[in-house]
C-alpha positions, 0 to 999 in steps of 0.5 A, a space after each residue: 513438245 514446244 521447242 522452247 520447253 527444255 523439260 519433259 514436264 513443266 511444273 504448274 507455275 511455269 504452265 500458269 505463268 509461262 512468261 519468264 521474268 525476274 519479277 515472276 520468279 521472285 514473286 513465286 519464290 516469296 509466295 512459296 516461302 510464305 506458304 511454308 511459313 503459314 503451314 509451319 504455324 499449324 503445329 502440335 507442340 510435341 517434344 523434342 520436335 513439333 508435329 506440323 503441316 510444314 512438310 506438306 507446304 514444303 513438298 507442295 511448293 517444290 512440286 508446283 514451283 519445280 526444282 530450281 524455284 522450289 529450292 530457292 523458295 525454301 532457302 528464302 524461308 530459312 533466311 526469313 527465320 533469321 529475323 522473322 518468327 516463321 518456324 513452328 510455334 513462332 520460332 526463329 533460328 535463335 530460339 532454343 526450341 529450334 536446336 532439335 528441329 534444325 536438321 529438318 529445316 535444313 533438309 527442306 530445300 533438298 526435299 523441295 528440289 527432289 520433288 520438283 525434279 521428279 515432277 519435271 522429269 516424270 510428271 509425278 504431279 499429274 497422277 494421284 499414285 505418282 504424286 503420293 509416292 513422290 511425296 513419300 520419297 521426298 519425305 525420306 530426305 527430310 527424315 534422313 537429315 532430320 533424324 541424323 541431326 536430332 540424334 546428334 543434338 540429343 547426344 550433345 544435350 545428354 538426352 540420347 536414350 537409344 536408337 529406338 527412342 530416336 526413331 520414334 521421336 524423329 520419324 515414327 510419330 510423324 508417319 501417319 501424318 505424312 501419309 495423310 499429307 501425301 494423300 492430300 497432295 495426291 488428291 489436290 495436284 492432279 485435280 488442279 491439273 485437270 482444271 488447268 487443262 480445261 
């Protein structure tokens, strides 16, 4: 192991751009936030929360940038939502449509940090099976925060109709898509590592 390497496994960004600098980190954070903004625009406008590619972007950013920069990239994304229409269907924080999905948005920095941490400690992005399960494990954070907030928001709006309906609207309808996203990441990240090693 390189004596300057403080992590068991370096994320892709630190492998591809090893010379650390503030400029490098700022560009990676900005690039990560923009990737998430782009994936958010691939959306099916379902109610009360849209189905998007956003979580794929969030978890890829966390895996590629690592825990610290991934977390900062998603904080930057949330900050951009104050002034730019970067959320699903071109929404900002001030759009009424965001009320029900706010919990999912707030969970994104935590999910990015979690998958980045798994990559740095266990090299989960090098192996398809590890990548797949790391994606699913990190998605649990999104569900835990997002569904909890959705239940509170629906209750506050007088729209809460029961736990089973809440779980369907906030989690079940996303499961197939999240399995597909995890499979995409499981194919993509190890393939990129193979190319880098060559």
